[in-house]
N, C-alpha and C positions, 0 to 999 in steps of 0.2 A: 856813532849818532844812533840815540834813540829817538823812539817814533815822536815824541813830542816837540824832537827838534828837527823831525822831516814834515811834520805838520806845520810847524813854523816856518820853514825854508819855503814852502811851496806858497806858503799865504804870502810870504813877505814880497815874491815872485812873481802873482796873480791878484794885483790887488784891487781886481774887478771882484772878486772871492770871498765871501764872507768865510772868518775862521772855522766856524762849526760846519758849512760847507765841506771844508777840504778837513779838516780832521773825520765828516763822514764818509767821505771817498777815500783818505788813508783805510778808514779800518774795516771796508767794503772789501777792500782789495788782498789786503789782507788774511779778510775772515775767507772769501773766496776762494783763495791761496790753502789752506787752511781745510777748508774741506771738501776742494778736491785732493790733496793727498791724503783726509782721515779714509775717503771712498778709494783708497788706492792707487788715483789717478796721477799722470807726469802733468805736471804746470811749467810750459817752458816762456822762459823772458828773451826775445831775439835780443842778442848780442848783451844779455845779460846773463844769465843763465838759464841754468833746469835745475827744478826740486822734483824730489821722487822720495820714493818710500819704498828700504830696502831691508826684508827680513832677513833676520840672524837667528839660526837655530841653536834649538835647545843646547846644553854643554852642560857640563863640569867643571865649574869653578873652584878658585883656592882661597879662601880670606887672607888677603897679605895681614893681616893681624895676627890671627892662630895658628894658619897654614893648614885650616880644615878645608876639607874640600864640601862643596855645596854645592848644590844644584841651581842652575841657571836656567829659569824657564826663556820659551820661543818668545822674541819682541820683533816688534816693525822701529824702525828706527832714522829721519829725517835722514836724506842724503842731498847737497850742491854739489853740482860741477857745472864751471864756469864755462858761460858763453867765450867765443875767438876774440870779439871787441873789447869786453874787459880785461879778459888775458892779457891784451896786446898792450890795452891804456894801462897797466899797471908795470908793464916791461918796457914801457916808453919809447914804444912804437905807435 
């Protein structure tokens, strides 16, 4: 599902809301999650999962095409851990 499909589904299920308002709500939620993660905070949505940021240390990597060694800088990457309710639903429980 992409963002526009999510907005459309929420708007269809809530006819009392204008689509532009639903779009603003969805964008605000995503912006807040992104902002919190960029500050290094953890975002937990009960029953769904938790978003966090993990730090990957600098290392020496290898270019797969040429085989030469390259320096890979330290970086921060997003990480998602599923919640128990989501895991159970995916496994048919």
